[in-house]
PDB file with SEQRES, HELIX, SHEET and CRYST1 records, atoms N, CA, C and O in Angstrom:
SEQRES   1 A   78  MET ALA GLY HIS SER LYS TRP ALA ASN ILE LYS ARG GLN          
SEQRES   2 A   78  LYS ALA ARG VAL ASP ALA VAL LYS GLY LYS THR PHE ALA          
SEQRES   3 A   78  LYS LEU SER ARG GLU ILE ILE VAL ALA ALA ARG ALA GLY          
SEQRES   4 A   78  VAL PRO ASP PRO ASP GLY ASN PHE GLN LEU ARG ASN ALA          
SEQRES   5 A   78  VAL GLU LYS ALA LYS ALA ALA GLY ILE PRO ASN GLU ASN          
SEQRES   6 A   78  ILE GLU ARG ALA ILE ALA LYS GLY ALA GLY GLN LEU GLY          
HELIX    1 AA1 LYS A    6  ALA A   38  1                                  33    
HELIX    2 AA2 PHE A   47  ALA A   59  1                                  13    
HELIX    3 AA3 ASN A   63  ALA A   74  1                                  12    
CRYST1    1.000    1.000    1.000  90.00  90.00  90.00 P 1           1          
ATOM      1  N   MET A   1     250.421   6.595  38.275  1.00  0.00           N  
ATOM      2  CA  MET A   1     249.146   6.528  38.953  1.00  0.00           C  
ATOM      3  C   MET A   1     249.209   5.435  40.025  1.00  0.00           C  
ATOM      4  O   MET A   1     249.635   4.313  39.751  1.00  0.00           O  
ATOM      5  N   ALA A   2     248.791   5.765  41.221  1.00  0.00           N  
ATOM      6  CA  ALA A   2     248.883   4.843  42.353  1.00  0.00           C  
ATOM      7  C   ALA A   2     247.673   3.928  42.410  1.00  0.00           C  
ATOM      8  O   ALA A   2     246.923   3.951  43.386  1.00  0.00           O  
ATOM      9  N   GLY A   3     247.478   3.134  41.391  1.00  0.00           N  
ATOM     10  CA  GLY A   3     246.322   2.249  41.364  1.00  0.00           C  
ATOM     11  C   GLY A   3     245.119   2.959  40.771  1.00  0.00           C  
ATOM     12  O   GLY A   3     245.054   4.188  40.766  1.00  0.00           O  
ATOM     13  N   HIS A   4     244.182   2.193  40.280  1.00  0.00           N  
ATOM     14  CA  HIS A   4     243.055   2.797  39.591  1.00  0.00           C  
ATOM     15  C   HIS A   4     241.852   3.001  40.502  1.00  0.00           C  
ATOM     16  O   HIS A   4     241.055   3.915  40.291  1.00  0.00           O  
ATOM     17  N   SER A   5     241.723   2.153  41.512  1.00  0.00           N  
ATOM     18  CA  SER A   5     240.559   2.210  42.382  1.00  0.00           C  
ATOM     19  C   SER A   5     240.638   3.411  43.320  1.00  0.00           C  
ATOM     20  O   SER A   5     241.607   3.568  44.063  1.00  0.00           O  
ATOM     21  N   LYS A   6     239.620   4.244  43.278  1.00  0.00           N  
ATOM     22  CA  LYS A   6     239.589   5.423  44.150  1.00  0.00           C  
ATOM     23  C   LYS A   6     239.563   5.000  45.620  1.00  0.00           C  
ATOM     24  O   LYS A   6     240.228   5.610  46.458  1.00  0.00           O  
ATOM     25  N   TRP A   7     238.785   3.946  45.931  1.00  0.00           N  
ATOM     26  CA  TRP A   7     238.697   3.494  47.318  1.00  0.00           C  
ATOM     27  C   TRP A   7     240.049   3.002  47.818  1.00  0.00           C  
ATOM     28  O   TRP A   7     240.400   3.243  48.973  1.00  0.00           O  
ATOM     29  N   ALA A   8     240.809   2.322  46.978  1.00  0.00           N  
ATOM     30  CA  ALA A   8     242.131   1.827  47.383  1.00  0.00           C  
ATOM     31  C   ALA A   8     243.042   2.992  47.743  1.00  0.00           C  
ATOM     32  O   ALA A   8     243.811   2.912  48.701  1.00  0.00           O  
ATOM     33  N   ASN A   9     242.957   4.065  46.981  1.00  0.00           N  
ATOM     34  CA  ASN A   9     243.775   5.247  47.269  1.00  0.00           C  
ATOM     35  C   ASN A   9     243.347   5.904  48.579  1.00  0.00           C  
ATOM     36  O   ASN A   9     244.192   6.298  49.382  1.00  0.00           O  
ATOM     37  N   ILE A  10     242.046   6.021  48.795  1.00  0.00           N  
ATOM     38  CA  ILE A  10     241.531   6.621  50.033  1.00  0.00           C  
ATOM     39  C   ILE A  10     241.937   5.756  51.223  1.00  0.00           C  
ATOM     40  O   ILE A  10     242.376   6.271  52.251  1.00  0.00           O  
ATOM     41  N   LYS A  11     241.787   4.432  51.078  1.00  0.00           N  
ATOM     42  CA  LYS A  11     242.111   3.502  52.155  1.00  0.00           C  
ATOM     43  C   LYS A  11     243.589   3.599  52.535  1.00  0.00           C  
ATOM     44  O   LYS A  11     243.933   3.597  53.717  1.00  0.00           O  
ATOM     45  N   ARG A  12     244.444   3.684  51.541  1.00  0.00           N  
ATOM     46  CA  ARG A  12     245.887   3.769  51.789  1.00  0.00           C  
ATOM     47  C   ARG A  12     246.226   5.060  52.529  1.00  0.00           C  
ATOM     48  O   ARG A  12     246.993   5.047  53.493  1.00  0.00           O  
ATOM     49  N   GLN A  13     245.652   6.175  52.075  1.00  0.00           N  
ATOM     50  CA  GLN A  13     245.921   7.473  52.702  1.00  0.00           C  
ATOM     51  C   GLN A  13     245.340   7.516  54.119  1.00  0.00           C  
ATOM     52  O   GLN A  13     245.980   8.023  55.041  1.00  0.00           O  
ATOM     53  N   LYS A  14     244.127   6.982  54.288  1.00  0.00           N  
ATOM     54  CA  LYS A  14     243.486   6.977  55.606  1.00  0.00           C  
ATOM     55  C   LYS A  14     244.280   6.124  56.590  1.00  0.00           C  
ATOM     56  O   LYS A  14     244.421   6.496  57.755  1.00  0.00           O  
ATOM     57  N   ALA A  15     244.789   5.009  56.145  1.00  0.00           N  
ATOM     58  CA  ALA A  15     245.577   4.137  57.024  1.00  0.00           C  
ATOM     59  C   ALA A  15     246.816   4.866  57.521  1.00  0.00           C  
ATOM     60  O   ALA A  15     247.178   4.756  58.693  1.00  0.00           O  
ATOM     61  N   ARG A  16     247.463   5.605  56.638  1.00  0.00           N  
ATOM     62  CA  ARG A  16     248.663   6.351  57.015  1.00  0.00           C  
ATOM     63  C   ARG A  16     248.325   7.430  58.041  1.00  0.00           C  
ATOM     64  O   ARG A  16     249.015   7.567  59.052  1.00  0.00           O  
ATOM     65  N   VAL A  17     247.270   8.191  57.784  1.00  0.00           N  
ATOM     66  CA  VAL A  17     246.856   9.276  58.679  1.00  0.00           C  
ATOM     67  C   VAL A  17     246.396   8.717  60.025  1.00  0.00           C  
ATOM     68  O   VAL A  17     246.738   9.262  61.075  1.00  0.00           O  
ATOM     69  N   ASP A  18     245.622   7.633  59.995  1.00  0.00           N  
ATOM     70  CA  ASP A  18     245.128   7.021  61.234  1.00  0.00           C  
ATOM     71  C   ASP A  18     246.263   6.469  62.088  1.00  0.00           C  
ATOM     72  O   ASP A  18     246.203   6.526  63.317  1.00  0.00           O  
ATOM     73  N   ALA A  19     247.292   5.938  61.445  1.00  0.00           N  
ATOM     74  CA  ALA A  19     248.438   5.407  62.196  1.00  0.00           C  
ATOM     75  C   ALA A  19     249.150   6.526  62.946  1.00  0.00           C  
ATOM     76  O   ALA A  19     249.522   6.359  64.107  1.00  0.00           O  
ATOM     77  N   VAL A  20     249.339   7.655  62.292  1.00  0.00           N  
ATOM     78  CA  VAL A  20     250.004   8.799  62.931  1.00  0.00           C  
ATOM     79  C   VAL A  20     249.142   9.333  64.068  1.00  0.00           C  
ATOM     80  O   VAL A  20     249.646   9.624  65.153  1.00  0.00           O  
ATOM     81  N   LYS A  21     247.840   9.462  63.815  1.00  0.00           N  
ATOM     82  CA  LYS A  21     246.923   9.976  64.832  1.00  0.00           C  
ATOM     83  C   LYS A  21     246.870   9.040  66.039  1.00  0.00           C  
ATOM     84  O   LYS A  21     246.884   9.502  67.180  1.00  0.00           O  
ATOM     85  N   GLY A  22     246.809   7.749  65.801  1.00  0.00           N  
ATOM     86  CA  GLY A  22     246.777   6.773  66.885  1.00  0.00           C  
ATOM     87  C   GLY A  22     248.034   6.817  67.730  1.00  0.00           C  
ATOM     88  O   GLY A  22     247.974   6.704  68.954  1.00  0.00           O  
ATOM     89  N   LYS A  23     249.170   6.981  67.075  1.00  0.00           N  
ATOM     90  CA  LYS A  23     250.443   7.060  67.790  1.00  0.00           C  
ATOM     91  C   LYS A  23     250.473   8.303  68.679  1.00  0.00           C  
ATOM     92  O   LYS A  23     250.925   8.245  69.823  1.00  0.00           O  
ATOM     93  N   THR A  24     249.991   9.423  68.147  1.00  0.00           N  
ATOM     94  CA  THR A  24     249.948  10.673  68.908  1.00  0.00           C  
ATOM     95  C   THR A  24     248.996  10.547  70.097  1.00  0.00           C  
ATOM     96  O   THR A  24     249.340  10.936  71.213  1.00  0.00           O  
ATOM     97  N   PHE A  25     247.798  10.003  69.858  1.00  0.00           N  
ATOM     98  CA  PHE A  25     246.810   9.840  70.927  1.00  0.00           C  
ATOM     99  C   PHE A  25     247.372   8.956  72.034  1.00  0.00           C  
ATOM    100  O   PHE A  25     247.216   9.268  73.214  1.00  0.00           O  
ATOM    101  N   ALA A  26     248.026   7.853  71.665  1.00  0.00           N  
ATOM    102  CA  ALA A  26     248.577   6.926  72.656  1.00  0.00           C  
ATOM    103  C   ALA A  26     249.678   7.593  73.469  1.00  0.00           C  
ATOM    104  O   ALA A  26     249.740   7.433  74.688  1.00  0.00           O  
ATOM    105  N   LYS A  27     250.539   8.334  72.799  1.00  0.00           N  
ATOM    106  CA  LYS A  27     251.658   8.996  73.486  1.00  0.00           C  
ATOM    107  C   LYS A  27     251.139  10.017  74.497  1.00  0.00           C  
ATOM    108  O   LYS A  27     251.590  10.053  75.642  1.00  0.00           O  
ATOM    109  N   LEU A  28     250.187  10.844  74.065  1.00  0.00           N  
ATOM    110  CA  LEU A  28     249.666  11.880  74.953  1.00  0.00           C  
ATOM    111  C   LEU A  28     248.817  11.287  76.080  1.00  0.00           C  
ATOM    112  O   LEU A  28     248.826  11.805  77.197  1.00  0.00           O  
ATOM    113  N   SER A  29     248.091  10.218  75.800  1.00  0.00           N  
ATOM    114  CA  SER A  29     247.308   9.555  76.852  1.00  0.00           C  
ATOM    115  C   SER A  29     248.236   8.982  77.913  1.00  0.00           C  
ATOM    116  O   SER A  29     247.964   9.091  79.108  1.00  0.00           O  
ATOM    117  N   ARG A  30     249.335   8.369  77.474  1.00  0.00           N  
ATOM    118  CA  ARG A  30     250.319   7.832  78.409  1.00  0.00           C  
ATOM    119  C   ARG A  30     250.901   8.941  79.269  1.00  0.00           C  
ATOM    120  O   ARG A  30     251.110   8.765  80.469  1.00  0.00           O  
ATOM    121  N   GLU A  31     251.162  10.095  78.639  1.00  0.00           N  
ATOM    122  CA  GLU A  31     251.704  11.250  79.365  1.00  0.00           C  
ATOM    123  C   GLU A  31     250.728  11.710  80.453  1.00  0.00           C  
ATOM    124  O   GLU A  31     251.140  12.035  81.567  1.00  0.00           O  
ATOM    125  N   ILE A  32     249.430  11.734  80.124  1.00  0.00           N  
ATOM    126  CA  ILE A  32     248.400  12.137  81.090  1.00  0.00           C  
ATOM    127  C   ILE A  32     248.333  11.127  82.242  1.00  0.00           C  
ATOM    128  O   ILE A  32     248.243  11.516  83.406  1.00  0.00           O  
ATOM    129  N   ILE A  33     248.376   9.839  81.917  1.00  0.00           N  
ATOM    130  CA  ILE A  33     248.308   8.795  82.947  1.00  0.00           C  
ATOM    131  C   ILE A  33     249.481   8.917  83.910  1.00  0.00           C  
ATOM    132  O   ILE A  33     249.300   8.840  85.126  1.00  0.00           O  
ATOM    133  N   VAL A  34     250.679   9.108  83.373  1.00  0.00           N  
ATOM    134  CA  VAL A  34     251.880   9.234  84.216  1.00  0.00           C  
ATOM    135  C   VAL A  34     251.780  10.468  85.104  1.00  0.00           C  
ATOM    136  O   VAL A  34     252.124  10.416  86.285  1.00  0.00           O  
ATOM    137  N   ALA A  35     251.308  11.581  84.538  1.00  0.00           N  
ATOM    138  CA  ALA A  35     251.185  12.819  85.316  1.00  0.00           C  
ATOM    139  C   ALA A  35     250.145  12.669  86.423  1.00  0.00           C  
ATOM    140  O   ALA A  35     250.341  13.175  87.528  1.00  0.00           O  
ATOM    141  N   ALA A  36     249.037  11.976  86.136  1.00  0.00           N  
ATOM    142  CA  ALA A  36     247.993  11.779  87.149  1.00  0.00           C  
ATOM    143  C   ALA A  36     248.493  10.880  88.277  1.00  0.00           C  
ATOM    144  O   ALA A  36     248.122  11.070  89.436  1.00  0.00           O  
ATOM    145  N   ARG A  37     249.337   9.900  87.940  1.00  0.00           N  
ATOM    146  CA  ARG A  37     249.893   9.013  88.971  1.00  0.00           C  
ATOM    147  C   ARG A  37     250.922   9.739  89.826  1.00  0.00           C  
ATOM    148  O   ARG A  37     251.050   9.467  91.020  1.00  0.00           O  
ATOM    149  N   ALA A  38     251.654  10.663  89.212  1.00  0.00           N  
ATOM    150  CA  ALA A  38     252.753  11.347  89.901  1.00  0.00           C  
ATOM    151  C   ALA A  38     252.259  12.330  90.956  1.00  0.00           C  
ATOM    152  O   ALA A  38     252.966  12.603  91.926  1.00  0.00           O  
ATOM    153  N   GLY A  39     251.063  12.858  90.779  1.00  0.00           N  
ATOM    154  CA  GLY A  39     250.568  13.854  91.731  1.00  0.00           C  
ATOM    155  C   GLY A  39     249.069  13.761  91.896  1.00  0.00           C  
ATOM    156  O   GLY A  39     248.485  12.679  91.831  1.00  0.00           O  
ATOM    157  N   VAL A  40     248.465  14.894  92.108  1.00  0.00           N  
ATOM    158  CA  VAL A  40     247.015  14.987  92.295  1.00  0.00           C  
ATOM    159  C   VAL A  40     246.338  14.804  90.933  1.00  0.00           C  
ATOM    160  O   VAL A  40     246.794  15.393  89.952  1.00  0.00           O  
ATOM    161  N   PRO A  41     245.267  14.009  90.840  1.00  0.00           N  
ATOM    162  CA  PRO A  41     244.603  13.821  89.553  1.00  0.00           C  
ATOM    163  C   PRO A  41     243.694  14.992  89.168  1.00  0.00           C  
ATOM    164  O   PRO A  41     242.676  14.802  88.502  1.00  0.00           O  
ATOM    165  N   ASP A  42     244.064  16.190  89.587  1.00  0.00           N  
ATOM    166  CA  ASP A  42     243.318  17.406  89.272  1.00  0.00           C  
ATOM    167  C   ASP A  42     244.270  18.362  88.557  1.00  0.00           C  
ATOM    168  O   ASP A  42     245.294  18.740  89.127  1.00  0.00           O  
ATOM    169  N   PRO A  43     243.957  18.764  87.320  1.00  0.00           N  
ATOM    170  CA  PRO A  43     244.856  19.648  86.571  1.00  0.00           C  
ATOM    171  C   PRO A  43     245.151  20.977  87.268  1.00  0.00           C  
ATOM    172  O   PRO A  43     246.198  21.577  87.027  1.00  0.00           O  
ATOM    173  N   ASP A  44     244.241  21.446  88.131  1.00  0.00           N  
ATOM    174  CA  ASP A  44     244.473  22.714  88.830  1.00  0.00           C  
ATOM    175  C   ASP A  44     245.596  22.591  89.856  1.00  0.00           C  
ATOM    176  O   ASP A  44     246.321  23.555  90.100  1.00  0.00           O  
ATOM    177  N   GLY A  45     245.742  21.418  90.456  1.00  0.00           N  
ATOM    178  CA  GLY A  45     246.754  21.225  91.486  1.00  0.00           C  
ATOM    179  C   GLY A  45     247.982  20.465  91.012  1.00  0.00           C  
ATOM    180  O   GLY A  45     248.896  20.213  91.798  1.00  0.00           O  
ATOM    181  N   ASN A  46     248.014  20.097  89.734  1.00  0.00           N  
ATOM    182  CA  ASN A  46     249.113  19.295  89.204  1.00  0.00           C  
ATOM    183  C   ASN A  46     249.594  19.934  87.900  1.00  0.00           C  
ATOM    184  O   ASN A  46     248.952  19.804  86.858  1.00  0.00           O  
ATOM    185  N   PHE A  47     250.730  20.624  87.975  1.00  0.00           N  
ATOM    186  CA  PHE A  47     251.250  21.365  86.822  1.00  0.00           C  
ATOM    187  C   PHE A  47     251.575  20.440  85.653  1.00  0.00           C  
ATOM    188  O   PHE A  47     251.280  20.769  84.504  1.00  0.00           O  
ATOM    189  N   GLN A  48     252.176  19.293  85.934  1.00  0.00           N  
ATOM    190  CA  GLN A  48     252.553  18.341  84.883  1.00  0.00           C  
ATOM    191  C   GLN A  48     251.300  17.825  84.163  1.00  0.00           C  
ATOM    192  O   GLN A  48     251.294  17.687  82.939  1.00  0.00           O  
ATOM    193  N   LEU A  49     250.257  17.546  84.921  1.00  0.00           N  
ATOM    194  CA  LEU A  49     249.003  17.069  84.344  1.00  0.00           C  
ATOM    195  C   LEU A  49     248.347  18.164  83.511  1.00  0.00           C  
ATOM    196  O   LEU A  49     247.813  17.895  82.435  1.00  0.00           O  
ATOM    197  N   ARG A  50     248.389  19.398  84.007  1.00  0.00           N  
ATOM    198  CA  ARG A  50     247.803  20.515  83.267  1.00  0.00           C  
ATOM    199  C   ARG A  50     248.486  20.677  81.910  1.00  0.00           C  
ATOM    200  O   ARG A  50     247.815  20.879  80.898  1.00  0.00           O  
ATOM    201  N   ASN A  51     249.825  20.588  81.884  1.00  0.00           N  
ATOM    202  CA  ASN A  51     250.557  20.695  80.620  1.00  0.00           C  
ATOM    203  C   ASN A  51     250.207  19.555  79.673  1.00  0.00           C  
ATOM    204  O   ASN A  51     250.043  19.770  78.472  1.00  0.00           O  
ATOM    205  N   ALA A  52     250.091  18.345  80.208  1.00  0.00           N  
ATOM    206  CA  ALA A  52     249.753  17.186  79.385  1.00  0.00           C  
ATOM    207  C   ALA A  52     248.354  17.331  78.792  1.00  0.00           C  
ATOM    208  O   ALA A  52     248.135  16.995  77.628  1.00  0.00           O  
ATOM    209  N   VAL A  53     247.411  17.829  79.584  1.00  0.00           N  
ATOM    210  CA  VAL A  53     246.039  18.024  79.100  1.00  0.00           C  
ATOM    211  C   VAL A  53     246.003  19.108  78.024  1.00  0.00           C  
ATOM    212  O   VAL A  53     245.288  18.971  77.032  1.00  0.00           O  
ATOM    213  N   GLU A  54     246.763  20.175  78.212  1.00  0.00           N  
ATOM    214  CA  GLU A  54     246.817  21.239  77.202  1.00  0.00           C  
ATOM    215  C   GLU A  54     247.381  20.717  75.885  1.00  0.00           C  
ATOM    216  O   GLU A  54     246.869  21.050  74.816  1.00  0.00           O  
ATOM    217  N   LYS A  55     248.432  19.900  75.955  1.00  0.00           N  
ATOM    218  CA  LYS A  55     249.014  19.302  74.747  1.00  0.00           C  
ATOM    219  C   LYS A  55     247.990  18.407  74.055  1.00  0.00           C  
ATOM    220  O   LYS A  55     247.865  18.425  72.830  1.00  0.00           O  
ATOM    221  N   ALA A  56     247.258  17.625  74.849  1.00  0.00           N  
ATOM    222  CA  ALA A  56     246.264  16.707  74.298  1.00  0.00           C  
ATOM    223  C   ALA A  56     245.142  17.475  73.602  1.00  0.00           C  
ATOM    224  O   ALA A  56     244.700  17.090  72.519  1.00  0.00           O  
ATOM    225  N   LYS A  57     244.686  18.552  74.221  1.00  0.00           N  
ATOM    226  CA  LYS A  57     243.627  19.358  73.610  1.00  0.00           C  
ATOM    227  C   LYS A  57     244.117  20.006  72.323  1.00  0.00           C  
ATOM    228  O   LYS A  57     243.369  20.106  71.350  1.00  0.00           O  
ATOM    229  N   ALA A  58     245.377  20.449  72.315  1.00  0.00           N  
ATOM    230  CA  ALA A  58     245.949  21.057  71.113  1.00  0.00           C  
ATOM    231  C   ALA A  58     246.050  20.033  69.980  1.00  0.00           C  
ATOM    232  O   ALA A  58     245.946  20.388  68.806  1.00  0.00           O  
ATOM    233  N   ALA A  59     246.251  18.764  70.336  1.00  0.00           N  
ATOM    234  CA  ALA A  59     246.363  17.704  69.334  1.00  0.00           C  
ATOM    235  C   ALA A  59     244.996  17.205  68.873  1.00  0.00           C  
ATOM    236  O   ALA A  59     244.907  16.422  67.927  1.00  0.00           O  
ATOM    237  N   GLY A  60     243.928  17.656  69.537  1.00  0.00           N  
ATOM    238  CA  GLY A  60     242.580  17.288  69.119  1.00  0.00           C  
ATOM    239  C   GLY A  60     242.050  16.011  69.749  1.00  0.00           C  
ATOM    240  O   GLY A  60     241.141  15.384  69.204  1.00  0.00           O  
ATOM    241  N   ILE A  61     242.600  15.621  70.876  1.00  0.00           N  
ATOM    242  CA  ILE A  61     242.102  14.433  71.566  1.00  0.00           C  
ATOM    243  C   ILE A  61     240.766  14.787  72.225  1.00  0.00           C  
ATOM    244  O   ILE A  61     240.663  15.818  72.889  1.00  0.00           O  
ATOM    245  N   PRO A  62     239.736  13.939  72.049  1.00  0.00           N  
ATOM    246  CA  PRO A  62     238.428  14.221  72.653  1.00  0.00           C  
ATOM    247  C   PRO A  62     238.502  14.282  74.180  1.00  0.00           C  
ATOM    248  O   PRO A  62     239.312  13.595  74.802  1.00  0.00           O  
ATOM    249  N   ASN A  63     237.644  15.113  74.771  1.00  0.00           N  
ATOM    250  CA  ASN A  63     237.608  15.277  76.231  1.00  0.00           C  
ATOM    251  C   ASN A  63     237.343  13.956  76.948  1.00  0.00           C  
ATOM    252  O   ASN A  63     237.874  13.716  78.032  1.00  0.00           O  
ATOM    253  N   GLU A  64     236.531  13.111  76.348  1.00  0.00           N  
ATOM    254  CA  GLU A  64     236.216  11.813  76.954  1.00  0.00           C  
ATOM    255  C   GLU A  64     237.492  10.980  77.116  1.00  0.00           C  
ATOM    256  O   GLU A  64     237.679  10.327  78.143  1.00  0.00           O  
ATOM    257  N   ASN A  65     238.361  11.000  76.117  1.00  0.00           N  
ATOM    258  CA  ASN A  65     239.622  10.252  76.191  1.00  0.00           C  
ATOM    259  C   ASN A  65     240.544  10.840  77.253  1.00  0.00           C  
ATOM    260  O   ASN A  65     241.232  10.101  77.958  1.00  0.00           O  
ATOM    261  N   ILE A  66     240.560  12.162  77.370  1.00  0.00           N  
ATOM    262  CA  ILE A  66     241.397  12.832  78.367  1.00  0.00           C  
ATOM    263  C   ILE A  66     240.915  12.461  79.769  1.00  0.00           C  
ATOM    264  O   ILE A  66     241.719  12.119  80.636  1.00  0.00           O  
ATOM    265  N   GLU A  67     239.597  12.530  79.986  1.00  0.00           N  
ATOM    266  CA  GLU A  67     239.031  12.194  81.296  1.00  0.00           C  
ATOM    267  C   GLU A  67     239.292  10.732  81.650  1.00  0.00           C  
ATOM    268  O   GLU A  67     239.577  10.411  82.804  1.00  0.00           O  
ATOM    269  N   ARG A  68     239.194   9.845  80.654  1.00  0.00           N  
ATOM    270  CA  ARG A  68     239.446   8.424  80.883  1.00  0.00           C  
ATOM    271  C   ARG A  68     240.905   8.192  81.272  1.00  0.00           C  
ATOM    272  O   ARG A  68     241.192   7.373  82.146  1.00  0.00           O  
ATOM    273  N   ALA A  69     241.824   8.908  80.628  1.00  0.00           N  
ATOM    274  CA  ALA A  69     243.252   8.765  80.951  1.00  0.00           C  
ATOM    275  C   ALA A  69     243.546   9.266  82.365  1.00  0.00           C  
ATOM    276  O   ALA A  69     244.339   8.661  83.088  1.00  0.00           O  
ATOM    277  N   ILE A  70     242.909  10.367  82.757  1.00  0.00           N  
ATOM    278  CA  ILE A  70     243.096  10.890  84.121  1.00  0.00           C  
ATOM    279  C   ILE A  70     242.562   9.881  85.139  1.00  0.00           C  
ATOM    280  O   ILE A  70     243.213   9.611  86.149  1.00  0.00           O  
ATOM    281  N   ALA A  71     241.372   9.321  84.871  1.00  0.00           N  
ATOM    282  CA  ALA A  71     240.781   8.334  85.781  1.00  0.00           C  
ATOM    283  C   ALA A  71     241.663   7.092  85.878  1.00  0.00           C  
ATOM    284  O   ALA A  71     241.825   6.524  86.958  1.00  0.00           O  
ATOM    285  N   LYS A  72     242.228   6.677  84.761  1.00  0.00           N  
ATOM    286  CA  LYS A  72     243.104   5.504  84.758  1.00  0.00           C  
ATOM    287  C   LYS A  72     244.363   5.776  85.580  1.00  0.00           C  
ATOM    288  O   LYS A  72     244.814   4.912  86.332  1.00  0.00           O  
ATOM    289  N   GLY A  73     244.923   6.962  85.439  1.00  0.00           N  
ATOM    290  CA  GLY A  73     246.111   7.328  86.202  1.00  0.00           C  
ATOM    291  C   GLY A  73     245.828   7.459  87.684  1.00  0.00           C  
ATOM    292  O   GLY A  73     246.695   7.191  88.516  1.00  0.00           O  
ATOM    293  N   ALA A  74     244.609   7.873  88.015  1.00  0.00           N  
ATOM    294  CA  ALA A  74     244.225   8.042  89.420  1.00  0.00           C  
ATOM    295  C   ALA A  74     243.834   6.714  90.064  1.00  0.00           C  
ATOM    296  O   ALA A  74     243.627   6.647  91.276  1.00  0.00           O  
ATOM    297  N   GLY A  75     243.733   5.661  89.259  1.00  0.00           N  
ATOM    298  CA  GLY A  75     243.382   4.348  89.794  1.00  0.00           C  
ATOM    299  C   GLY A  75     241.893   4.102  89.868  1.00  0.00           C  
ATOM    300  O   GLY A  75     241.459   3.157  90.527  1.00  0.00           O  
ATOM    301  N   GLN A  76     241.097   4.930  89.208  1.00  0.00           N  
ATOM    302  CA  GLN A  76     239.646   4.767  89.234  1.00  0.00           C  
ATOM    303  C   GLN A  76     239.167   3.812  88.148  1.00  0.00           C  
ATOM    304  O   GLN A  76     238.037   3.326  88.198  1.00  0.00           O  
ATOM    305  N   LEU A  77     240.023   3.543  87.170  1.00  0.00           N  
ATOM    306  CA  LEU A  77     239.719   2.584  86.106  1.00  0.00           C  
ATOM    307  C   LEU A  77     240.755   1.474  86.144  1.00  0.00           C  
ATOM    308  O   LEU A  77     241.825   1.624  86.734  1.00  0.00           O  
ATOM    309  N   GLY A  78     240.419   0.356  85.505  1.00  0.00           N  
ATOM    310  CA  GLY A  78     241.346  -0.775  85.473  1.00  0.00           C  
ATOM    311  C   GLY A  78     242.423  -0.548  84.559  1.00  0.00           C  
ATOM    312  O   GLY A  78     243.295  -1.402  84.408  1.00  0.00           O  
TER     313      GLY A  78                                                      
END                                                                             
């Protein structure tokens, strides 16, 4: 038995899942930023950005995070 406290078990499992999710979100956000810097910050005119956005949506990244990454890559955010 992995400890008796139910909360301790939930916390341990959640930490593991959150770490994987955070790593995925960071990787895909970086990919979007690089693609937006490399070309037009519009997915319709930038094939690399369109692919990165599709991957991000498939991974379940919220639209707000995707838009923020595009704005950051375009130089509209700090």
